[in-house]
MARTI-96817 format. One record per atom (N, C-alpha, C): x, y, z; residue in three letters. Coordinates in pm, whole numbers, plus 32768, in hexadecimal, padded with zeros to 4 digits. Each point is the difference from the previous one (the first is absolute). Layout:
# residues N
XYZALA ...
This chain:
# residues 164
3E5D453A2E79MET 7F6F7FFD7FEDMET 7FC47F948058MET 7F898015802BTHR 7FBE7FA08058THR 7FAB7FA07FB1THR 7FEE7F888038THR 7FA87F9F7FBCTHR 7F7D7FF1804CTHR 7FEF804C806BGLU 7F837FF8804CGLU 7F93804B7FB6GLU 7F847FD18014THR 7F8E80447FC4THR 7F9D8020806DTHR 7FA8805E7FE6THR 7F9C80248063THR 7F8A7FA17FF5THR 7FAA80028065GLU 7F8D7FA67FFFGLU 7F9C80257F94GLU 8005807B7FD0THR 7FA180287F98THR 802D7FD37F76THR 80777FC97FF5THR 80317FCF7F7FTHR 7FB87F7E7FDETHR 7FDB7FF27F84THR 7FBB7F867FD6THR 80617F8B8000THR 7FCD7F848010PRO 80587F8B7FFCPRO 80527FF77F7FPRO 7FC380237F8FLYS 80477FFB7F81LYS 807680638001LYS 7FE980778034ALA 806A80658009ALA 806C7FD28061ALA 7FD87FBC8070LYS 80637FCD8060LYS 805A7F9A7FBDLYS 7FC57FA37FB3ALA 804F7F997FBFALA 8062803E7F9DALA 7FD180607FB4LYS 805780417F9FLYS 806F804D8048LYS 7FDC8043806CSER 8061804E804ASER 806D7FA8803ASER 7FDA7F8F803ALYS 80637FA7803DLYS 805D7FC67F96LYS 7FCA7FDF7F8CSER 80547FC47F99SER 805F80657FC3SER 7FDA807F7FFBSER 805780657FC5SER 805A80428067SER 7FE67FE98081GLY 804F803F8068GLY 7FDC80938012GLY 7F8B80287FCEGLN 7FD8808B8004GLN 7F7080058030GLN 7FE4805A8061SER 7F78800C8030SER 7FAB80497F99SER 7F7D7FF4800EALA 7FA680437FA4ALA 801680978006ALA 801780358079SER 80158090800DSER 808580297FC1SER 80677FA88008ASP 8080801E7FBFASP 7FEE80067F69ASP 7FB17FA67FC9GLY 7FE57FFF7F70GLY 7FB8807E7FD5GLY 7FA0802D8051ALA 7FB8807C7FE0ALA 805D80778009ALA 805880018063ALA 8061806D800EALA 805E80037F88ALA 802B7F897FD3GLU 80597FF87F8CGLU 7FBB80387F85GLU 7F817FDE7FEBLYS 7FB780347F8CLYS 7FF080988009LYS 7FE980338078ALA 7FEF80908012ALA 8081804B7FE4ALA 80727FC9802BTHR 807F80457FECTHR 80437FD97F7CTHR 7FCF7F987FBFASN 803D7FD07F84ASN 7F937FDA7F9DASN 7FAF80617FD5PRO 7F8D7FDF7FABPRO 80267FC87F78PRO 807B80167FD2LEU 80297FCD7F7ELEU 80327F718005LEU 800F7FC78079GLY 80327F78800CGLY 80967FF77FE7GLY 8049806B801DPHE 809080017FE9PHE 80427F978059PHE 80537FAB7FC4GLU 802F7F898044GLU 808C800A803CGLU 803A80788004TYR 808780108035TYR 80048069806ETYR 80647FF48058GLU 8020806B805EGLU 808D802E7FDEGLU 801780828008PHE 807F80387FD7PHE 80677FF5806FPHE 807D7FE87FD7LEU 80707FF1805DLEU 806A80697FDFLEU 805480218061PRO 807180597FE0PRO 805D7FBB7F9CPRO 8041804F7FAELEU 80617FC87FA1LEU 80757FC6804FLEU 80377F8F7FD4PRO 807A7FCD803EPRO 806E806A7FF7PRO 805580088067ALA 806780688009ALA 805880067F83ALA 80277F8C7FCCGLU 80597FFF7F8CGLU 7FBD80387F82GLU 7F7C80017FFDVAL 7FB780357F8DVAL 7FDC80928016VAL 7FE18024807CALA 7FD78089801FALA 806C80657FD7ALA 807E7FD8800EALA 806D805B7FE0ALA 8008801E7F6AALA 7FEC7F997FACSER 800C80137F70SER 7F7C80207FBBSER 7F937FCD8036GLY 7F7D80137FC2GLY 7FEC7FAF7F82GLY 80567F9A7FECILE 7FF97FAC7F87ILE 800B7F6D802AILE 7FB07FAB7FBFILE 800F7F6F8012ILE 80147FC17F76ILE 80457F917FFFTHR 800E7FAD7F89THR 7FB97F7E8021THR 7FA27FD87FACILE 7FA97F908021ILE 7FD47FB87F81ILE 7FE27F80800DASN 7FC17FB67F94ASN 7F7180367FF6ASN 7FD280287F89PRO 7F7A80397FF7PRO 7F927F9F8030PRO 801B7F7E7FF5LYS 7F9D7F9E8032LYS 7FF180088097LYS 806680358045ASP 7FFC80098092ASP 7FBD80808032ASP 7FD880577FA6LEU 7FB880798027LEU 7F6D7FDC8011LEU 7FCD800E8078ALA 7F747FE28019ALA 7FA7806C7FC2ALA 7F867FDA7FE1VAL 7F9F805B7FC5VAL 7F807FF88053VAL 7FD08073802BSER 7F838005804CSER 7F8A7FFA7FA1SER 7F8F7FD18034LYS 7F8780007FAELYS 7FC1808C7FFALYS 802F805B8057VAL 7FCF808A8000VAL 805980517FA2VAL 7FC380407F9CASP 804E80497F9DASP 7FB4807C7FD1ASP 804C80647FD5ALA 7FC4807A7FCBALA 7FD07FED7F70ALA 80287F947FC2ARG 7FD87FE67F75ARG 7F9F7F8A7FFAARG 7FA980037F9DASN 7F9E7F987FECASN 80437F7F7FCFASN 805F800B7FA5ALA 80457F8C7FC9ALA 8097801E8001ALA 80407FF88076PRO 80888031800FPRO 806C7FAF7FBBPRO 7FEE7F807FEBALA 806F7FAD7FD2ALA 7FF47FD47F6FALA 7FAF80457FB2LEU 7FF27FDA7F75LEU 807A80307FB2LEU 80487FA27FC6VAL 807480227FAFVAL 7FEF7FC07F76VAL 803080467F9BASP 7FF67FC77F79ASP 808A7FD67FD1ASP 80037FBD7F8EGLU 807F7FCC7FC9GLU 8064806F7FE4GLU 7FCF80727FD2GLU 805980727FE2GLU 80478031807FGLU 7FB68007806EPHE 8039802C807FPHE 80697F9C8030PHE 7FE27F7F7FF9VAL 805F7F99802AVAL 807D80047FA7VAL 7FEE80107F7DALA 807280097FA4ALA 805880788022ALA 7FC1806F8023SER 804B80788027SER 80537FE7807DSER 7FC77FBA8061ILE 80497FE1807BILE 80737FA07FE3ILE 7FE97F9F7FA9LYS 806C7FA37FDBLYS 8074804C7FC0LYS 7FDF80617FADLYS 8067804B7FB8LYS 804580678058LYS 7FB380508048ASP 803680748048ASP 7FFC7FF68098ASP 7FC37F958035GLY 7FEE7FF88091GLY 7F90805D802CGLY 7FF180128082LEU 7F9C805D8033LEU 803B808C7FFELEU 7FBB805D7FC2ILE 803080887FF7ILE 7FE8804A8085ILE 7F927FE18040GLN 7FE1803D8081GLN 7FEC7F908066GLN 8043800B8072ASP 7FF57F9A8068ASP 7F7680028041ASP 7FCB7F8B801FPRO 7F877FFC8054PRO 80218033808CPRO 7F9A801B804DCYS 800F802A808BCYS 7FC87F908058CYS 804A7FDF806BALA 7FD67F95805AALA 800E802D8091ALA 7FB87FBF8057THR 800B80188090THR 80097F7A8047THR 80298005807DTYR 800E7F85804ETYR 7F807FEC8051TYR 7FCB7F877FFEALA 7F7F7FE88040ALA 7FF67F708031ALA 7F9C7FE88054ARG 7FE37F798033ARG 7F717FDD7FD9ARG 7FEF7F887FC8HIS 7F7A7FD17FDEHIS 7FB47FE58082HIS 7F898037800CLYS 7FB57FF6807DLYS 7FD97F728024LYS 7FE17FAD7F9ELYS 7FD57F77801FLYS 80747F9F8010LYS 8064800A7FA9THR 806E7F9E8004THR 8074802C8058THR 800D80828019GLY 806F8033804EGLY 8081800C7FB0GLY 7FFC7FDD7F80LYS 807880047FABLYS 802680917FE3LYS 808180208014GLU 803380847FE0GLU 802D80017F6FGLU 7FD580687FB6VAL 801780057F70VAL 8020808F7FD4VAL 803680097F87TRP 800780807FBCTRP 7F81800A7FAETRP 7FB5806B8016LEU 7F7D80137FC3LEU 8006806E7F97LEU 7FCE7FE47F8ATHR 7FFD80647F95THR 7F9F80708027THR 8031807C7FFBVAL 7FAC80758018VAL 7FD6803A7F7AVAL 806080147FA8ALA 7FE780347F7AALA 80597FB47F9FALA 7FCA7FDD7F8DGLY 804F7FB97F9CGLY 7FDA7F6D7FF1GLY 7F847FDE801EARG 7FD57F757FF2ARG 800A7FD07F70ARG 7FDF80577FA3ARG 80097FDB7F73ARG 80927FE97FD9ARG 805A80568031ARG 808F7FEF7FE6ARG 80317F7F8040ARG 7FD07FE18078ARG 80257F858045ARG 7FD57F877FACARG 7F8380027FD3GLU 7FCB7F917FB0GLU 80497FF47F7BGLU 801F80717FC2GLY 804C7FFE7F84GLY 808B7FC58013GLY 804180218071ALA 80857FCA801FALA 7FF97F698014ALA 7F967FD18041VAL 7FEE7F708014VAL 7FF07FBC7F77VAL 7FA780367FADGLN 7FE87FC57F7CGLN 807B80087FA5GLN 805380678014ALA 807A800F7FB0ALA 806F7FA48032ALA 7FEA7FC18072GLY 80627FA28036GLY 80738040804DGLY 7FEF807F8029LEU 80698040804FLEU 800C7FBB8088LEU 80797FE7802ALYS 80187FBD8081LYS 800C80648072LYS 802B807A7FE2THR 800880698067THR 7FD880857FC4THR 7FC580538053ILE 7FE0808A7FDDILE 80218055807BILE 800E80817FEATHR 8010805A8072THR 7F7B80468018THR 7FE6801E807ECYS 7F8780478027CYS 8025806F8060CYS 7FB7806D7FF9LYS 800C80678066LYS 7FBA7FC9807CLYS 804280078072ALA 7FC47FD1807CALA 7FCD8078804EALA 7F817FFE8024LYS 7FC1806F8045LYS 7FBD7FCC807DLYS 801C803E8073GLU 7FBC7FD8807AGLU 7F74803F8000GLU 7F9E7FAD8013ILE 7F7480297FFFILE 7FC87FEE808DILE 7FB580628030LYS 7FCA7FFA8088LYS 7F757FC18008LYS 7FAD801B7F9AASP 7F777FCF8007ASP 7FC47FF27F75ASP 7F887FCB7FFBLEU 7FBD7FE77F81LEU 7FE880807FB1LEU 7FE0806B8045LYS 7FE880807FBCLYS 807E802B7FB4LYS 80737FFA8043GLU 807D80257FBFGLU 801F7FA57F89GLU 7FE57F7E8011TYR 80147F9D7F95TYR 7FAB80247F86TYR 7F81801B8016LEU 7FA5801E7F91LEU 802180857FBDLEU 80298064804FILE 802580817FC6ILE 807C7FF17FA9ILE 80657FBA8032LEU 807A7FEE7FB0LEU 7FE37FB27F7FLEU 7FB47F96800BALA 7FDE7FB17F89ALA 7FAD80547F9FALA 7FA1804B8034GLY 7FAB80547FABGLY 804D806F7FBBGLY 805B80408049GLN 8051806A7FC3GLN 80547FCA7F8DGLN 80387F8B8015GLU 80517FC07F97GLU 7FA97FE77F85GLU 7F887FCE8015ASN 7FA87FE07F91ASN 7FC9807C7FB9ASN 7FEB806D804CLEU 7FCC807A7FC2LEU 8064803F7F9FLEU 807E7FDB800CLYS 806780337FA5LYS 7FF57FC17F76LYS 7FAE7F9C7FF3ARG 7FF27FB97F82ARG 7F8280307FB8ARG 800880097F7FGLU 7F8D802E7FB2GLU 7F967F957FEEGLU 80247F81800DASN 7FA27F957FE0ASN 7FAA7FD48076ASN 7FF680508066MET 7FAB7FDD8071MET 7F6E80177FD7MET 7FAD7F9C8014THR 7F74800B7FD8THR 7FB380598060THR 7F8A802A7FD5PHE 7FAA804F8058PHE 7FE57FB48081PHE 7FE47F7E7FF5TRP 7FE37FAE8076TRP 80787FF9805ETRP 80797FF37FC8ASP 80797FFE8051ASP 800E8083804EASP 7FE980707FBBLYS 800980828043LYS 7F94800D806BLYS 7F887FD57FE2PHE 7F9280058060PHE 80237FAD807CPHE 80337F887FEBTHR 80257FA7806ETHR 806A80428057THR 8063803E7FC2TYR 806B8042804CTYR 7FC780718055TYR 7FB180587FC0PHE 7FCC8073804APHE 7F977FD68066PHE 
């Protein structure tokens, strides 16, 4: 990305652009192509994971995006946590490999199962297994997360509206 600005850019925009390393036009392009403010870019799955499609990870190490198909994705109650302590996770969350756009940190990103992830953290589980899925773009990410959520009866009208 370039840090140069055009002469029509205001001084305030120039200062902001130089400090962020992004030109005003780059910021506008980012908003146009990423209106939801999604903070990750998707990466190919590591070879050792692509073959099996499964990862074992500490649930605390699973990143969570601020973009979600649910209004309140990580709300867990005591009964849910107790169930996880007793029986573990019955269904594995789904994760993909991604890089945070601002920090450059490569992470495993939760695609579906944020509530299960949060429940595992609260239950004190040190490792969980996740289905690893290679995701190409935000549309694929949202469709996969939405399909997973539509399988549940407790999705609110607002959650369904947001997904569609």
